[in-house]
PDB file of N, CA, C and O in Angstrom:
ATOM      1  N   MET A   1      28.922 100.145  58.567  1.00  0.00           N
ATOM      2  CA  MET A   1      28.473 100.152  57.119  1.00  0.00           C
ATOM      3  C   MET A   1      27.828  99.422  57.248  1.00  0.00           C
ATOM      4  O   MET A   1      27.896  98.720  58.258  1.00  0.00           O
ATOM      5  N   ALA A   2      26.792  99.202  56.198  1.00  0.00           N
ATOM      6  CA  ALA A   2      25.193  98.452  55.666  1.00  0.00           C
ATOM      7  C   ALA A   2      25.764  96.880  55.506  1.00  0.00           C
ATOM      8  O   ALA A   2      26.845  96.612  54.982  1.00  0.00           O
ATOM      9  N   HIS A   3      24.741  95.802  56.112  1.00  0.00           N
ATOM     10  CA  HIS A   3      24.986  95.092  55.792  1.00  0.00           C
ATOM     11  C   HIS A   3      24.642  94.152  54.417  1.00  0.00           C
ATOM     12  O   HIS A   3      23.473  93.865  54.158  1.00  0.00           O
ATOM     13  N   VAL A   4      25.465  93.823  53.790  1.00  0.00           N
ATOM     14  CA  VAL A   4      25.538  93.641  51.944  1.00  0.00           C
ATOM     15  C   VAL A   4      25.135  92.263  51.763  1.00  0.00           C
ATOM     16  O   VAL A   4      25.689  91.411  52.458  1.00  0.00           O
ATOM     17  N   VAL A   5      24.496  92.021  51.160  1.00  0.00           N
ATOM     18  CA  VAL A   5      23.673  89.980  50.250  1.00  0.00           C
ATOM     19  C   VAL A   5      24.620  90.128  49.417  1.00  0.00           C
ATOM     20  O   VAL A   5      24.223  91.066  48.726  1.00  0.00           O
ATOM     21  N   ASN A   6      25.825  89.749  48.947  1.00  0.00           N
ATOM     22  CA  ASN A   6      26.031  89.768  47.628  1.00  0.00           C
ATOM     23  C   ASN A   6      25.996  88.086  46.776  1.00  0.00           C
ATOM     24  O   ASN A   6      26.069  88.003  45.550  1.00  0.00           O
ATOM     25  N   GLY A   7      25.894  87.053  47.546  1.00  0.00           N
ATOM     26  CA  GLY A   7      25.092  85.732  47.082  1.00  0.00           C
ATOM     27  C   GLY A   7      26.601  84.611  48.069  1.00  0.00           C
ATOM     28  O   GLY A   7      26.624  83.400  48.288  1.00  0.00           O
ATOM     29  N   ARG A   8      27.954  86.040  48.539  1.00  0.00           N
ATOM     30  CA  ARG A   8      28.563  84.777  49.522  1.00  0.00           C
ATOM     31  C   ARG A   8      28.529  84.211  50.424  1.00  0.00           C
ATOM     32  O   ARG A   8      29.042  83.142  50.754  1.00  0.00           O
ATOM     33  N   ASP A   9      27.569  85.273  51.174  1.00  0.00           N
ATOM     34  CA  ASP A   9      26.973  85.387  52.930  1.00  0.00           C
ATOM     35  C   ASP A   9      26.219  83.905  52.775  1.00  0.00           C
ATOM     36  O   ASP A   9      25.425  83.967  53.714  1.00  0.00           O
ATOM     37  N   GLY A  10      26.074  83.042  52.352  1.00  0.00           N
ATOM     38  CA  GLY A  10      25.057  81.113  52.577  1.00  0.00           C
ATOM     39  C   GLY A  10      25.429  80.351  53.136  1.00  0.00           C
ATOM     40  O   GLY A  10      26.534  79.850  52.926  1.00  0.00           O
ATOM     41  N   LEU A  11      24.739  80.038  53.932  1.00  0.00           N
ATOM     42  CA  LEU A  11      24.808  79.000  54.917  1.00  0.00           C
ATOM     43  C   LEU A  11      25.112  78.539  54.646  1.00  0.00           C
ATOM     44  O   LEU A  11      24.947  78.283  53.454  1.00  0.00           O
ATOM     45  N   GLY A  12      26.543  77.367  56.005  1.00  0.00           N
ATOM     46  CA  GLY A  12      27.635  76.116  55.288  1.00  0.00           C
ATOM     47  C   GLY A  12      26.509  74.963  55.635  1.00  0.00           C
ATOM     48  O   GLY A  12      25.693  75.126  56.542  1.00  0.00           O
ATOM     49  N   LYS A  13      26.555  73.785  54.816  1.00  0.00           N
ATOM     50  CA  LYS A  13      25.892  73.263  54.666  1.00  0.00           C
ATOM     51  C   LYS A  13      25.733  72.120  55.706  1.00  0.00           C
ATOM     52  O   LYS A  13      24.775  71.347  55.706  1.00  0.00           O
ATOM     53  N   ARG A  14      27.054  72.073  56.846  1.00  0.00           N
ATOM     54  CA  ARG A  14      26.699  70.798  57.777  1.00  0.00           C
ATOM     55  C   ARG A  14      26.957  69.850  57.068  1.00  0.00           C
ATOM     56  O   ARG A  14      26.090  69.039  56.742  1.00  0.00           O
ATOM     57  N   LEU A  15      28.155  69.771  56.705  1.00  0.00           N
ATOM     58  CA  LEU A  15      28.448  68.314  55.656  1.00  0.00           C
ATOM     59  C   LEU A  15      29.662  68.136  56.790  1.00  0.00           C
ATOM     60  O   LEU A  15      30.008  68.906  57.686  1.00  0.00           O
ATOM     61  N   GLY A  16      30.308  66.483  56.308  1.00  0.00           N
ATOM     62  CA  GLY A  16      30.738  65.893  56.953  1.00  0.00           C
ATOM     63  C   GLY A  16      30.622  64.498  57.878  1.00  0.00           C
ATOM     64  O   GLY A  16      29.772  63.671  57.549  1.00  0.00           O
ATOM     65  N   ILE A  17      31.437  64.257  58.978  1.00  0.00           N
ATOM     66  CA  ILE A  17      31.316  62.921  59.455  1.00  0.00           C
ATOM     67  C   ILE A  17      30.300  62.554  61.045  1.00  0.00           C
ATOM     68  O   ILE A  17      30.599  62.677  62.233  1.00  0.00           O
ATOM     69  N   LYS A  18      29.188  62.130  60.438  1.00  0.00           N
ATOM     70  CA  LYS A  18      28.774  62.136  61.893  1.00  0.00           C
ATOM     71  C   LYS A  18      28.200  61.078  62.870  1.00  0.00           C
ATOM     72  O   LYS A  18      27.185  61.276  63.538  1.00  0.00           O
ATOM     73  N   ALA A  19      28.856  60.058  62.896  1.00  0.00           N
ATOM     74  CA  ALA A  19      29.048  59.000  63.586  1.00  0.00           C
ATOM     75  C   ALA A  19      30.595  58.614  63.550  1.00  0.00           C
ATOM     76  O   ALA A  19      30.928  57.622  62.902  1.00  0.00           O
ATOM     77  N   PHE A  20      31.390  59.244  64.114  1.00  0.00           N
ATOM     78  CA  PHE A  20      32.895  58.252  64.371  1.00  0.00           C
ATOM     79  C   PHE A  20      33.449  56.867  64.849  1.00  0.00           C
ATOM     80  O   PHE A  20      32.880  56.231  65.736  1.00  0.00           O
ATOM     81  N   ASP A  21      34.788  56.352  64.110  1.00  0.00           N
ATOM     82  CA  ASP A  21      35.072  54.933  64.054  1.00  0.00           C
ATOM     83  C   ASP A  21      34.751  54.657  65.783  1.00  0.00           C
ATOM     84  O   ASP A  21      34.992  55.349  66.771  1.00  0.00           O
ATOM     85  N   GLY A  22      34.083  53.284  65.609  1.00  0.00           N
ATOM     86  CA  GLY A  22      33.597  52.724  67.330  1.00  0.00           C
ATOM     87  C   GLY A  22      32.253  53.159  67.649  1.00  0.00           C
ATOM     88  O   GLY A  22      31.396  52.435  68.155  1.00  0.00           O
ATOM     89  N   GLN A  23      32.052  54.853  67.205  1.00  0.00           N
ATOM     90  CA  GLN A  23      30.467  54.800  68.102  1.00  0.00           C
ATOM     91  C   GLN A  23      29.417  53.603  66.881  1.00  0.00           C
ATOM     92  O   GLN A  23      29.472  53.187  65.724  1.00  0.00           O
ATOM     93  N   VAL A  24      28.337  53.460  68.407  1.00  0.00           N
ATOM     94  CA  VAL A  24      27.193  52.536  67.579  1.00  0.00           C
ATOM     95  C   VAL A  24      26.248  53.892  67.860  1.00  0.00           C
ATOM     96  O   VAL A  24      26.126  54.955  68.468  1.00  0.00           O
ATOM     97  N   VAL A  25      25.388  52.442  66.390  1.00  0.00           N
ATOM     98  CA  VAL A  25      24.758  53.265  65.410  1.00  0.00           C
ATOM     99  C   VAL A  25      23.475  52.508  65.351  1.00  0.00           C
ATOM    100  O   VAL A  25      23.434  51.285  65.489  1.00  0.00           O
ATOM    101  N   LYS A  26      22.179  53.433  65.096  1.00  0.00           N
ATOM    102  CA  LYS A  26      21.004  52.594  64.899  1.00  0.00           C
ATOM    103  C   LYS A  26      20.676  52.516  63.333  1.00  0.00           C
ATOM    104  O   LYS A  26      21.475  53.171  62.664  1.00  0.00           O
ATOM    105  N   PRO A  27      19.759  51.915  62.658  1.00  0.00           N
ATOM    106  CA  PRO A  27      19.572  51.247  61.619  1.00  0.00           C
ATOM    107  C   PRO A  27      18.784  52.565  60.819  1.00  0.00           C
ATOM    108  O   PRO A  27      17.781  53.123  61.264  1.00  0.00           O
ATOM    109  N   GLY A  28      19.501  52.931  59.503  1.00  0.00           N
ATOM    110  CA  GLY A  28      19.057  54.002  58.899  1.00  0.00           C
ATOM    111  C   GLY A  28      19.501  55.827  59.618  1.00  0.00           C
ATOM    112  O   GLY A  28      19.039  56.896  59.219  1.00  0.00           O
ATOM    113  N   SER A  29      20.810  55.532  61.067  1.00  0.00           N
ATOM    114  CA  SER A  29      21.037  56.494  61.063  1.00  0.00           C
ATOM    115  C   SER A  29      22.435  57.004  60.329  1.00  0.00           C
ATOM    116  O   SER A  29      23.436  56.287  60.357  1.00  0.00           O
ATOM    117  N   ILE A  30      22.427  58.468  59.584  1.00  0.00           N
ATOM    118  CA  ILE A  30      23.403  59.019  58.718  1.00  0.00           C
ATOM    119  C   ILE A  30      25.333  58.645  59.740  1.00  0.00           C
ATOM    120  O   ILE A  30      25.899  58.707  60.832  1.00  0.00           O
ATOM    121  N   ILE A  31      25.391  58.524  59.263  1.00  0.00           N
ATOM    122  CA  ILE A  31      27.185  58.521  58.746  1.00  0.00           C
ATOM    123  C   ILE A  31      27.854  59.221  58.385  1.00  0.00           C
ATOM    124  O   ILE A  31      28.725  59.832  59.003  1.00  0.00           O
ATOM    125  N   VAL A  32      27.615  59.261  57.461  1.00  0.00           N
ATOM    126  CA  VAL A  32      28.928  60.667  57.231  1.00  0.00           C
ATOM    127  C   VAL A  32      27.342  61.499  55.659  1.00  0.00           C
ATOM    128  O   VAL A  32      26.361  61.055  55.064  1.00  0.00           O
ATOM    129  N   ARG A  33      28.154  62.887  55.751  1.00  0.00           N
ATOM    130  CA  ARG A  33      27.100  63.642  55.177  1.00  0.00           C
ATOM    131  C   ARG A  33      28.437  63.985  54.045  1.00  0.00           C
ATOM    132  O   ARG A  33      29.561  64.244  54.475  1.00  0.00           O
ATOM    133  N   GLN A  34      28.113  63.940  52.532  1.00  0.00           N
ATOM    134  CA  GLN A  34      29.231  64.628  51.888  1.00  0.00           C
ATOM    135  C   GLN A  34      28.361  64.809  50.095  1.00  0.00           C
ATOM    136  O   GLN A  34      27.522  64.021  49.658  1.00  0.00           O
ATOM    137  N   ASN A  35      28.821  65.891  49.465  1.00  0.00           N
ATOM    138  CA  ASN A  35      29.148  66.012  48.096  1.00  0.00           C
ATOM    139  C   ASN A  35      29.320  65.218  46.829  1.00  0.00           C
ATOM    140  O   ASN A  35      28.771  65.089  45.735  1.00  0.00           O
ATOM    141  N   SER A  36      30.542  64.661  47.631  1.00  0.00           N
ATOM    142  CA  SER A  36      30.646  63.445  45.629  1.00  0.00           C
ATOM    143  C   SER A  36      31.491  62.547  46.936  1.00  0.00           C
ATOM    144  O   SER A  36      32.003  62.999  47.961  1.00  0.00           O
ATOM    145  N   MET A  37      31.408  61.207  46.474  1.00  0.00           N
ATOM    146  CA  MET A  37      32.392  60.182  46.776  1.00  0.00           C
ATOM    147  C   MET A  37      33.266  59.812  47.549  1.00  0.00           C
ATOM    148  O   MET A  37      33.754  58.682  47.598  1.00  0.00           O
ATOM    149  N   ARG A  38      33.701  61.316  48.632  1.00  0.00           N
ATOM    150  CA  ARG A  38      35.446  61.144  49.413  1.00  0.00           C
ATOM    151  C   ARG A  38      34.860  59.652  49.955  1.00  0.00           C
ATOM    152  O   ARG A  38      35.295  58.830  49.149  1.00  0.00           O
ATOM    153  N   PHE A  39      33.978  58.894  51.081  1.00  0.00           N
ATOM    154  CA  PHE A  39      33.839  58.138  51.559  1.00  0.00           C
ATOM    155  C   PHE A  39      33.115  57.329  50.911  1.00  0.00           C
ATOM    156  O   PHE A  39      32.148  57.718  50.256  1.00  0.00           O
ATOM    157  N   ARG A  40      33.507  55.963  51.003  1.00  0.00           N
ATOM    158  CA  ARG A  40      33.223  54.980  50.135  1.00  0.00           C
ATOM    159  C   ARG A  40      31.797  54.258  51.083  1.00  0.00           C
ATOM    160  O   ARG A  40      31.572  54.784  52.173  1.00  0.00           O
ATOM    161  N   ALA A  41      30.835  53.017  50.615  1.00  0.00           N
ATOM    162  CA  ALA A  41      29.878  52.513  51.400  1.00  0.00           C
ATOM    163  C   ALA A  41      30.740  51.194  51.781  1.00  0.00           C
ATOM    164  O   ALA A  41      31.836  51.173  51.220  1.00  0.00           O
ATOM    165  N   GLY A  42      30.529  50.357  52.419  1.00  0.00           N
ATOM    166  CA  GLY A  42      31.099  48.951  52.746  1.00  0.00           C
ATOM    167  C   GLY A  42      30.146  48.014  53.402  1.00  0.00           C
ATOM    168  O   GLY A  42      28.932  48.017  53.199  1.00  0.00           O
ATOM    169  N   LYS A  43      30.844  47.137  54.276  1.00  0.00           N
ATOM    170  CA  LYS A  43      29.423  46.462  54.659  1.00  0.00           C
ATOM    171  C   LYS A  43      28.418  47.343  55.672  1.00  0.00           C
ATOM    172  O   LYS A  43      28.605  48.280  56.448  1.00  0.00           O
ATOM    173  N   ASN A  44      27.561  46.762  55.369  1.00  0.00           N
ATOM    174  CA  ASN A  44      26.228  47.267  56.115  1.00  0.00           C
ATOM    175  C   ASN A  44      26.216  49.016  56.089  1.00  0.00           C
ATOM    176  O   ASN A  44      25.861  49.718  57.036  1.00  0.00           O
ATOM    177  N   VAL A  45      26.616  49.422  54.980  1.00  0.00           N
ATOM    178  CA  VAL A  45      26.494  50.600  54.902  1.00  0.00           C
ATOM    179  C   VAL A  45      25.994  51.196  53.109  1.00  0.00           C
ATOM    180  O   VAL A  45      26.566  51.006  52.035  1.00  0.00           O
ATOM    181  N   GLY A  46      24.597  52.014  53.469  1.00  0.00           N
ATOM    182  CA  GLY A  46      24.355  51.942  51.824  1.00  0.00           C
ATOM    183  C   GLY A  46      24.469  53.847  51.924  1.00  0.00           C
ATOM    184  O   GLY A  46      24.334  54.609  52.881  1.00  0.00           O
ATOM    185  N   MET A  47      24.652  53.995  51.046  1.00  0.00           N
ATOM    186  CA  MET A  47      24.597  54.641  50.022  1.00  0.00           C
ATOM    187  C   MET A  47      23.334  55.575  49.115  1.00  0.00           C
ATOM    188  O   MET A  47      22.876  55.228  48.027  1.00  0.00           O
ATOM    189  N   ALA A  48      22.892  56.975  49.985  1.00  0.00           N
ATOM    190  CA  ALA A  48      21.714  57.805  48.944  1.00  0.00           C
ATOM    191  C   ALA A  48      22.582  58.584  48.001  1.00  0.00           C
ATOM    192  O   ALA A  48      23.785  58.730  47.788  1.00  0.00           O
ATOM    193  N   LYS A  49      21.077  59.159  47.383  1.00  0.00           N
ATOM    194  CA  LYS A  49      21.501  59.401  45.714  1.00  0.00           C
ATOM    195  C   LYS A  49      22.224  60.889  46.064  1.00  0.00           C
ATOM    196  O   LYS A  49      22.660  61.407  45.036  1.00  0.00           O
ATOM    197  N   ASN A  50      22.397  61.500  46.993  1.00  0.00           N
ATOM    198  CA  ASN A  50      23.244  62.922  47.170  1.00  0.00           C
ATOM    199  C   ASN A  50      24.785  61.995  48.220  1.00  0.00           C
ATOM    200  O   ASN A  50      25.316  62.600  49.151  1.00  0.00           O
ATOM    201  N   TYR A  51      25.195  60.713  47.862  1.00  0.00           N
ATOM    202  CA  TYR A  51      26.130  60.427  48.364  1.00  0.00           C
ATOM    203  C   TYR A  51      26.575  60.632  49.936  1.00  0.00           C
ATOM    204  O   TYR A  51      27.744  60.779  50.295  1.00  0.00           O
ATOM    205  N   ASN A  52      25.159  60.610  51.014  1.00  0.00           N
ATOM    206  CA  ASN A  52      25.272  60.495  52.227  1.00  0.00           C
ATOM    207  C   ASN A  52      25.304  58.790  52.673  1.00  0.00           C
ATOM    208  O   ASN A  52      24.416  57.938  52.650  1.00  0.00           O
ATOM    209  N   LEU A  53      26.369  58.748  52.973  1.00  0.00           N
ATOM    210  CA  LEU A  53      25.863  57.693  53.628  1.00  0.00           C
ATOM    211  C   LEU A  53      25.283  56.366  55.388  1.00  0.00           C
ATOM    212  O   LEU A  53      25.814  56.157  56.478  1.00  0.00           O
ATOM    213  N   PHE A  54      24.321  55.973  54.876  1.00  0.00           N
ATOM    214  CA  PHE A  54      23.776  55.698  56.527  1.00  0.00           C
ATOM    215  C   PHE A  54      24.129  54.063  56.716  1.00  0.00           C
ATOM    216  O   PHE A  54      24.788  53.242  56.078  1.00  0.00           O
ATOM    217  N   ALA A  55      23.397  54.048  57.835  1.00  0.00           N
ATOM    218  CA  ALA A  55      24.287  52.858  58.594  1.00  0.00           C
ATOM    219  C   ALA A  55      22.067  51.569  58.054  1.00  0.00           C
ATOM    220  O   ALA A  55      20.867  51.838  58.113  1.00  0.00           O
ATOM    221  N   LEU A  56      22.852  50.456  57.674  1.00  0.00           N
ATOM    222  CA  LEU A  56      22.143  49.482  57.620  1.00  0.00           C
ATOM    223  C   LEU A  56      21.263  48.393  58.569  1.00  0.00           C
ATOM    224  O   LEU A  56      20.120  47.940  58.501  1.00  0.00           O
ATOM    225  N   ALA A  57      22.298  48.234  59.402  1.00  0.00           N
ATOM    226  CA  ALA A  57      22.240  47.361  60.415  1.00  0.00           C
ATOM    227  C   ALA A  57      23.000  48.105  61.504  1.00  0.00           C
ATOM    228  O   ALA A  57      24.038  48.767  61.497  1.00  0.00           O
ATOM    229  N   ALA A  58      21.881  47.672  62.696  1.00  0.00           N
ATOM    230  CA  ALA A  58      22.768  48.170  64.240  1.00  0.00           C
ATOM    231  C   ALA A  58      24.030  47.745  64.408  1.00  0.00           C
ATOM    232  O   ALA A  58      24.286  46.541  64.438  1.00  0.00           O
ATOM    233  N   GLY A  59      25.069  48.792  64.550  1.00  0.00           N
ATOM    234  CA  GLY A  59      26.613  47.926  65.290  1.00  0.00           C
ATOM    235  C   GLY A  59      27.306  49.300  65.443  1.00  0.00           C
ATOM    236  O   GLY A  59      26.834  50.435  65.383  1.00  0.00           O
ATOM    237  N   LYS A  60      28.594  48.853  65.662  1.00  0.00           N
ATOM    238  CA  LYS A  60      29.289  50.205  65.500  1.00  0.00           C
ATOM    239  C   LYS A  60      30.372  50.600  64.294  1.00  0.00           C
ATOM    240  O   LYS A  60      30.820  49.641  63.666  1.00  0.00           O
ATOM    241  N   VAL A  61      30.718  51.602  64.010  1.00  0.00           N
ATOM    242  CA  VAL A  61      31.262  52.330  63.337  1.00  0.00           C
ATOM    243  C   VAL A  61      32.596  51.704  62.196  1.00  0.00           C
ATOM    244  O   VAL A  61      33.616  52.046  62.794  1.00  0.00           O
ATOM    245  N   ASP A  62      32.873  51.257  61.392  1.00  0.00           N
ATOM    246  CA  ASP A  62      34.421  51.040  61.283  1.00  0.00           C
ATOM    247  C   ASP A  62      34.651  51.482  59.776  1.00  0.00           C
ATOM    248  O   ASP A  62      34.193  51.162  58.679  1.00  0.00           O
ATOM    249  N   PHE A  63      36.082  52.850  60.531  1.00  0.00           N
ATOM    250  CA  PHE A  63      36.707  53.266  59.766  1.00  0.00           C
ATOM    251  C   PHE A  63      38.136  53.158  58.821  1.00  0.00           C
ATOM    252  O   PHE A  63      39.122  53.837  59.106  1.00  0.00           O
ATOM    253  N   ASP A  64      38.113  52.226  57.675  1.00  0.00           N
ATOM    254  CA  ASP A  64      39.006  51.380  57.179  1.00  0.00           C
ATOM    255  C   ASP A  64      40.139  52.951  56.814  1.00  0.00           C
ATOM    256  O   ASP A  64      39.668  54.061  56.569  1.00  0.00           O
ATOM    257  N   PRO A  65      41.628  52.638  56.870  1.00  0.00           N
ATOM    258  CA  PRO A  65      42.420  53.521  56.186  1.00  0.00           C
ATOM    259  C   PRO A  65      42.347  53.761  54.955  1.00  0.00           C
ATOM    260  O   PRO A  65      43.372  54.308  54.550  1.00  0.00           O
ATOM    261  N   ARG A  66      41.253  53.519  53.846  1.00  0.00           N
ATOM    262  CA  ARG A  66      41.415  53.857  52.290  1.00  0.00           C
ATOM    263  C   ARG A  66      40.091  54.332  51.818  1.00  0.00           C
ATOM    264  O   ARG A  66      39.662  54.372  50.664  1.00  0.00           O
ATOM    265  N   LYS A  67      39.246  54.857  53.479  1.00  0.00           N
ATOM    266  CA  LYS A  67      37.775  55.682  53.353  1.00  0.00           C
ATOM    267  C   LYS A  67      37.149  54.814  52.733  1.00  0.00           C
ATOM    268  O   LYS A  67      36.771  55.059  51.588  1.00  0.00           O
ATOM    269  N   ILE A  68      36.868  53.504  53.374  1.00  0.00           N
ATOM    270  CA  ILE A  68      36.020  52.603  53.750  1.00  0.00           C
ATOM    271  C   ILE A  68      34.785  52.171  54.776  1.00  0.00           C
ATOM    272  O   ILE A  68      34.838  51.200  55.530  1.00  0.00           O
ATOM    273  N   VAL A  69      33.615  53.127  54.649  1.00  0.00           N
ATOM    274  CA  VAL A  69      32.611  53.024  56.075  1.00  0.00           C
ATOM    275  C   VAL A  69      32.300  51.795  55.969  1.00  0.00           C
ATOM    276  O   VAL A  69      32.044  51.162  54.945  1.00  0.00           O
ATOM    277  N   SER A  70      32.330  51.353  57.353  1.00  0.00           N
ATOM    278  CA  SER A  70      30.924  49.256  57.830  1.00  0.00           C
ATOM    279  C   SER A  70      30.764  49.666  59.072  1.00  0.00           C
ATOM    280  O   SER A  70      31.453  50.034  60.024  1.00  0.00           O
ATOM    281  N   VAL A  71      29.767  49.515  58.821  1.00  0.00           N
ATOM    282  CA  VAL A  71      29.155  49.130  60.279  1.00  0.00           C
ATOM    283  C   VAL A  71      29.269  47.460  60.862  1.00  0.00           C
ATOM    284  O   VAL A  71      28.440  46.662  60.425  1.00  0.00           O
ATOM    285  N   VAL A  72      30.132  47.065  61.677  1.00  0.00           N
ATOM    286  CA  VAL A  72      30.066  45.472  62.382  1.00  0.00           C
ATOM    287  C   VAL A  72      29.085  45.359  63.332  1.00  0.00           C
ATOM    288  O   VAL A  72      29.270  45.858  64.442  1.00  0.00           O
ATOM    289  N   LYS A  73      28.048  44.768  63.064  1.00  0.00           N
ATOM    290  CA  LYS A  73      26.986  44.105  64.103  1.00  0.00           C
ATOM    291  C   LYS A  73      27.741  43.861  64.996  1.00  0.00           C
ATOM    292  O   LYS A  73      28.878  43.415  64.842  1.00  0.00           O
ATOM    293  N   THR A  74      27.199  44.126  66.074  1.00  0.00           N
ATOM    294  CA  THR A  74      27.465  43.447  67.516  1.00  0.00           C
ATOM    295  C   THR A  74      26.318  42.964  68.079  1.00  0.00           C
ATOM    296  O   THR A  74      25.222  43.503  67.926  1.00  0.00           O
ATOM    297  N   SER A  75      26.555  41.750  68.871  1.00  0.00           N
ATOM    298  CA  SER A  75      25.634  41.139  69.126  1.00  0.00           C
ATOM    299  C   SER A  75      25.403  41.023  71.207  1.00  0.00           C
ATOM    300  O   SER A  75      25.941  40.927  72.310  1.00  0.00           O
ATOM    301  N   LYS A  76      24.284  41.126  70.493  1.00  0.00           N
ATOM    302  CA  LYS A  76      23.580  41.733  71.999  1.00  0.00           C
ATOM    303  C   LYS A  76      23.084  40.261  73.216  1.00  0.00           C
ATOM    304  O   LYS A  76      22.579  40.509  74.311  1.00  0.00           O
TER     305      LYS A  76
END
């Protein structure tokens, strides 16, 4: 059977959590890729125009039960 492109065979968008709870991140690294505001930005986390969450400071990722993502700074 021949391959038929019918408009539904598109590639995935690679959305989801990229840095999990307790993982160490650098400033600017993406924590969550999302299409809508499923997760909200907490302390030391910024939100891009496309709702992606990224770290504003180096530290450990912290996921709140209310779906708020924060980065807790670690002292060296």
